[in-house]
C-alpha positions as CSV (number, residue, x, y, z in Angstrom):
1,X,-6.5,-33.9,-50.4
2,X,-7.0,-36.6,-47.7
3,X,-5.5,-34.3,-45.2
4,X,-8.2,-31.7,-46.2
5,X,-11.1,-34.4,-46.1
6,X,-10.0,-35.5,-42.4
7,X,-9.7,-31.8,-41.2
8,X,-13.1,-31.0,-42.7
9,X,-14.9,-34.3,-42.3
10,X,-17.3,-32.9,-39.8
11,X,-18.4,-30.0,-41.8
12,X,-18.8,-32.3,-44.9
13,X,-20.9,-34.7,-43.0
14,X,-23.2,-32.1,-41.5
15,X,-23.4,-30.2,-45.2
16,X,-24.6,-33.6,-46.8
17,X,-27.1,-34.4,-43.8
18,X,-28.7,-30.9,-44.5
19,X,-29.2,-31.7,-48.0
20,X,-31.6,-34.5,-47.0
21,X,-33.8,-32.0,-45.0
22,X,-33.8,-29.8,-48.0
23,X,-34.8,-32.7,-50.2
24,X,-37.7,-33.1,-47.9
25,X,-39.0,-29.8,-48.7
26,X,-38.6,-30.4,-52.6
27,X,-40.7,-33.6,-52.1
28,X,-43.8,-31.7,-50.6
29,X,-43.2,-28.7,-53.0
30,X,-43.2,-31.1,-55.9
31,X,-46.6,-32.2,-55.0
32,X,-48.0,-28.7,-54.4
33,X,-48.1,-29.1,-50.7
34,X,-46.8,-26.0,-48.8
35,X,-45.6,-27.9,-45.7
36,X,-43.5,-26.4,-42.8
37,X,-43.3,-29.6,-41.0
38,X,-39.8,-31.2,-42.0
39,X,-37.9,-29.8,-38.9
40,X,-40.5,-31.7,-36.7
41,X,-40.0,-34.9,-38.8
42,X,-36.2,-34.6,-38.3
43,X,-36.6,-34.1,-34.6
44,X,-39.0,-37.5,-34.4
45,X,-36.1,-39.2,-36.7
46,X,-33.3,-38.1,-34.4
47,X,-35.0,-39.0,-30.8
48,X,-36.5,-42.4,-32.2
49,X,-33.0,-43.4,-33.2
50,X,-31.1,-42.2,-30.4
51,X,-33.5,-43.6,-27.8
52,X,-33.7,-47.0,-29.5
53,X,-29.9,-47.4,-29.7
54,X,-29.4,-46.1,-26.4
55,X,-31.9,-48.2,-24.4
56,X,-32.3,-51.3,-26.5
57,X,-28.6,-51.8,-27.8
58,X,-29.9,-51.6,-31.4
59,X,-27.2,-51.1,-33.9
60,X,-27.0,-47.6,-35.3
61,X,-27.8,-48.4,-38.8
62,X,-30.9,-50.2,-37.6
63,X,-31.6,-47.2,-35.5
64,X,-31.2,-44.9,-38.3
65,X,-33.9,-46.9,-40.4
66,X,-36.1,-46.7,-37.7
67,X,-35.6,-42.9,-37.1
68,X,-36.5,-42.5,-41.0
69,X,-39.6,-44.9,-40.7
70,X,-40.8,-42.8,-37.8
71,X,-40.2,-39.7,-39.7
72,X,-42.5,-41.1,-42.5
73,X,-45.2,-42.2,-40.0
74,X,-45.1,-38.7,-38.6
75,X,-45.5,-37.2,-42.2
76,X,-48.6,-39.5,-42.9
77,X,-50.3,-38.6,-39.8
78,X,-49.8,-35.2,-40.4
79,X,-51.3,-35.6,-43.8
80,X,-54.4,-37.3,-42.4
81,X,-54.8,-34.4,-39.9
82,X,-54.3,-31.3,-42.2
83,X,-55.0,-32.1,-45.9
84,X,-58.2,-30.6,-45.7
85,X,-56.6,-27.3,-45.6
86,X,-54.6,-25.4,-48.3
87,X,-52.2,-22.8,-49.1
88,X,-51.2,-20.7,-46.2
89,X,-53.5,-22.4,-43.7
90,X,-52.0,-25.8,-44.8
91,X,-48.3,-24.2,-43.8
92,X,-49.5,-22.7,-40.6
93,X,-51.1,-25.9,-39.5
94,X,-47.9,-28.1,-40.4
95,X,-45.8,-25.5,-38.7
96,X,-48.0,-25.6,-35.5
97,X,-47.9,-29.4,-35.6
98,X,-44.2,-29.6,-35.9
99,X,-43.9,-26.9,-32.9
100,X,-46.2,-29.2,-31.0
101,X,-43.8,-32.1,-31.5
102,X,-40.9,-30.0,-30.0
103,X,-43.1,-29.0,-27.0
104,X,-44.0,-32.7,-26.4
105,X,-40.4,-33.8,-26.5
106,X,-39.4,-30.8,-24.0
107,X,-42.3,-32.1,-21.8
108,X,-42.0,-35.8,-21.3
109,X,-39.3,-37.4,-19.1
110,X,-37.9,-40.0,-21.2
111,X,-36.6,-37.6,-23.8
112,X,-34.3,-35.9,-21.4
113,X,-36.4,-32.8,-21.6
114,X,-35.0,-29.5,-22.3
115,X,-31.7,-30.7,-21.5
116,X,-31.9,-33.4,-24.4
117,X,-30.1,-36.8,-24.7
118,X,-26.3,-37.6,-24.4
119,X,-24.4,-40.7,-24.3
120,X,-25.8,-42.9,-27.2
121,X,-23.7,-44.3,-30.0
122,X,-22.0,-42.0,-32.3
123,X,-20.8,-44.1,-35.2
124,X,-22.1,-42.3,-38.1
125,X,-19.3,-41.1,-40.5
126,X,-19.1,-40.0,-44.2
127,X,-19.5,-43.5,-45.3
128,X,-22.9,-43.4,-43.7
129,X,-24.1,-40.4,-45.1
130,X,-22.9,-40.7,-48.8
131,X,-24.5,-44.1,-49.5
132,X,-27.8,-42.6,-47.7
133,X,-27.7,-39.6,-50.0
134,X,-27.0,-41.5,-53.1
135,X,-29.8,-43.9,-52.1
136,X,-32.3,-41.1,-51.6
137,X,-31.3,-39.7,-55.0
138,X,-31.7,-42.7,-56.8
139,X,-35.2,-43.2,-55.4
140,X,-36.2,-39.7,-56.2
141,X,-35.0,-39.8,-59.7
142,X,-36.9,-43.3,-60.2
143,X,-40.1,-41.9,-58.5
144,X,-39.7,-38.7,-60.7
145,X,-39.5,-40.6,-63.9
146,X,-42.4,-42.9,-63.0
147,X,-46.0,-42.8,-63.4
148,X,-46.4,-41.9,-60.0
149,X,-44.1,-39.0,-60.5
150,X,-45.9,-37.7,-63.3
151,X,-49.0,-37.9,-61.2
152,X,-47.4,-35.9,-58.4
153,X,-46.2,-33.3,-60.9
154,X,-49.8,-32.9,-62.1
155,X,-51.0,-32.1,-58.4
156,X,-48.5,-29.2,-58.5
157,X,-49.7,-28.1,-61.7
158,X,-53.4,-28.1,-61.3
159,X,-55.0,-30.4,-58.7
160,X,-58.5,-29.8,-60.1
161,X,-57.4,-31.3,-63.6
162,X,-55.4,-34.0,-61.8
163,X,-58.5,-35.1,-60.1
164,X,-60.5,-35.0,-63.1
165,X,-57.9,-37.3,-64.9
166,X,-58.5,-39.7,-62.1
167,X,-55.4,-39.2,-60.0
168,X,-56.0,-40.0,-56.4
169,X,-55.1,-36.6,-54.9
170,X,-55.2,-37.2,-51.4
171,X,-53.4,-40.6,-51.7
172,X,-50.6,-39.0,-53.5
173,X,-50.3,-36.0,-51.1
174,X,-50.3,-38.4,-48.2
175,X,-47.5,-40.4,-50.1
176,X,-45.6,-37.0,-50.6
177,X,-45.9,-36.0,-46.9
178,X,-44.6,-39.6,-46.1
179,X,-41.6,-39.2,-48.4
180,X,-40.8,-36.1,-46.9
181,X,-40.8,-37.5,-43.4
182,X,-38.6,-40.3,-44.7
183,X,-36.0,-37.8,-45.8
184,X,-36.3,-35.4,-42.9
185,X,-36.2,-38.3,-40.2
186,X,-33.1,-39.8,-41.9
187,X,-31.4,-36.5,-41.7
188,X,-32.4,-36.2,-37.9
189,X,-31.2,-39.7,-37.2
190,X,-27.7,-39.3,-39.0
191,X,-27.4,-35.9,-37.5
192,X,-28.2,-37.3,-34.0
193,X,-25.4,-40.0,-34.3
194,X,-23.0,-37.8,-36.1
195,X,-22.7,-34.8,-33.2
196,X,-23.4,-37.1,-30.3
197,X,-26.0,-34.6,-28.4
198,X,-29.5,-33.7,-29.4
199,X,-31.8,-31.1,-27.7
200,X,-35.2,-29.6,-28.6
201,X,-33.2,-26.4,-29.2
202,X,-31.8,-27.7,-32.1
203,X,-34.8,-27.9,-34.1
204,X,-35.9,-24.1,-34.0
205,X,-37.0,-21.5,-36.5
206,X,-33.6,-21.0,-37.9
207,X,-33.2,-24.3,-39.1
208,X,-36.6,-24.2,-40.7
209,X,-35.8,-20.8,-42.5
210,X,-32.6,-22.0,-43.9
211,X,-33.6,-25.0,-45.2
212,X,-36.9,-23.5,-46.9
213,X,-34.6,-21.0,-48.4
214,X,-32.4,-23.6,-50.0
215,X,-35.4,-25.6,-51.2
216,X,-36.6,-22.3,-52.9
217,X,-33.7,-21.6,-54.3
218,X,-33.1,-25.3,-55.6
219,X,-36.7,-25.1,-57.2
220,X,-39.2,-27.8,-57.8
221,X,-38.1,-28.9,-61.3
222,X,-35.6,-31.4,-60.1
223,X,-34.1,-32.6,-56.8
224,X,-30.7,-32.0,-58.0
225,X,-31.8,-28.1,-57.5
226,X,-32.3,-28.7,-53.7
227,X,-29.1,-30.8,-53.7
228,X,-26.9,-28.2,-55.5
229,X,-28.5,-25.4,-53.3
230,X,-27.7,-27.1,-49.9
231,X,-24.1,-27.9,-50.8
232,X,-23.4,-24.5,-52.3
233,X,-25.0,-22.4,-49.5
234,X,-23.4,-24.9,-46.8
235,X,-19.8,-24.2,-48.3
236,X,-20.7,-20.5,-48.5
237,X,-21.7,-20.5,-44.8
238,X,-18.4,-22.0,-44.0
239,X,-16.3,-19.8,-45.9
240,X,-18.2,-16.7,-44.3
241,X,-17.9,-18.2,-40.9
242,X,-14.9,-16.1,-39.8
243,X,-16.3,-12.8,-41.2
244,X,-19.1,-12.3,-38.9
245,X,-22.9,-12.6,-38.8
246,X,-23.4,-9.1,-40.6
247,X,-21.0,-10.0,-43.3
248,X,-22.6,-13.4,-43.7
249,X,-26.1,-12.3,-43.9
250,X,-25.1,-9.6,-46.6
251,X,-23.3,-12.3,-48.6
252,X,-26.3,-14.5,-48.3
253,X,-28.5,-11.6,-49.6
254,X,-26.4,-11.1,-52.7
255,X,-26.0,-14.6,-53.6
256,X,-29.9,-15.2,-53.3
257,X,-30.7,-12.1,-55.5
258,X,-28.1,-13.1,-58.1
259,X,-29.5,-16.7,-58.1
260,X,-33.1,-15.4,-58.3
261,X,-32.3,-13.2,-61.5
262,X,-30.1,-15.9,-63.1
263,X,-32.5,-18.9,-62.3
264,X,-35.9,-17.6,-61.2
265,X,-37.3,-21.3,-61.5
266,X,-34.4,-22.8,-59.4
267,X,-31.2,-24.3,-59.7
268,X,-32.9,-27.7,-61.0
269,X,-34.2,-25.7,-64.0
270,X,-33.4,-27.6,-67.0
271,X,-33.1,-24.5,-69.0
272,X,-30.3,-23.2,-66.6
273,X,-28.3,-26.3,-67.3
274,X,-28.8,-25.6,-71.3
275,X,-27.5,-21.9,-70.8
276,X,-24.5,-23.3,-68.8
277,X,-23.8,-25.8,-71.7
278,X,-23.9,-22.7,-74.3
279,X,-21.6,-20.7,-72.3
280,X,-19.1,-23.6,-71.5
281,X,-16.4,-24.2,-73.6
282,X,-17.5,-27.2,-76.0
283,X,-21.1,-26.7,-74.9
284,X,-22.4,-25.8,-78.3
285,X,-21.3,-28.9,-79.8
286,X,-23.8,-30.9,-77.9
287,X,-26.7,-28.5,-78.5
288,X,-29.9,-30.3,-79.6
289,X,-32.8,-28.9,-81.5
290,X,-35.2,-26.9,-79.1
291,X,-38.1,-29.2,-80.1
292,X,-36.2,-32.0,-78.3
293,X,-35.7,-30.1,-75.2
294,X,-39.2,-29.5,-74.0
295,X,-39.5,-29.3,-70.1
296,X,-41.9,-29.4,-67.5
297,X,-41.4,-25.7,-66.8
298,X,-42.1,-24.9,-70.6
299,X,-45.3,-26.9,-70.6
300,X,-46.6,-25.1,-67.5
301,X,-45.9,-21.7,-69.2
302,X,-47.9,-23.1,-72.4
303,X,-51.4,-21.4,-72.8
304,X,-54.4,-23.9,-71.9
């Protein structure tokens, strides 16, 4: 076991870091915001941490924290600029702003331009990544079960009714964008100190599509869906690495179709968990009355 872990440690770390990026999409989707700026937040976090540790001698841990905070600030600023928009227009605006960040990084001299940065500390290991992932999971769980979490959920279901109930829609949307910035900025900072080199080309359209796909597959019911989707697809990608791009794309397509059929609301849908409990041995013994298992998804489907 230890031999397998040491042989695959880099792959494990990168997969776990990618889950933070996917979870950043979950946060904004949970608030009903179609934001495509997480890759830009990730770039800000990566460059902030790398530059601070390279030029000021700041410890890596503190640099990673600063990278996460820089991502949060970027998400907040994005919100101030684009939250008057909705739907596809909001998505396009956030995507354009994220691309503008990448162009800015390529242009200014202190970021290394198109060649990127190298030579900063690379101390991040699995024992950095796992605590960060656990901490973010605990925070998301606490928020989701709190009054603020229920308010954010109401924004997704119906922002007009949420406003009528006295929920500060703009404030909660700004909070969601800042939260997404924290997660994406943390992912970028950890990734930078894991691989040892960063360049603007790393934050491209491909990584956006992959993270967005994983987030959609995970669903918006619970953050565990995004977590499971990122881990499963990361393992799937590694297993098909030697089969070629065509086989990998076909495999991705088949798995996506199957998941959409089995769990149309995403892997975080509690109804999927109940289905698995009924199928797996011993699951029926722990079954509870249907009246005690109402979910947010069922409440959304109820007639108004």
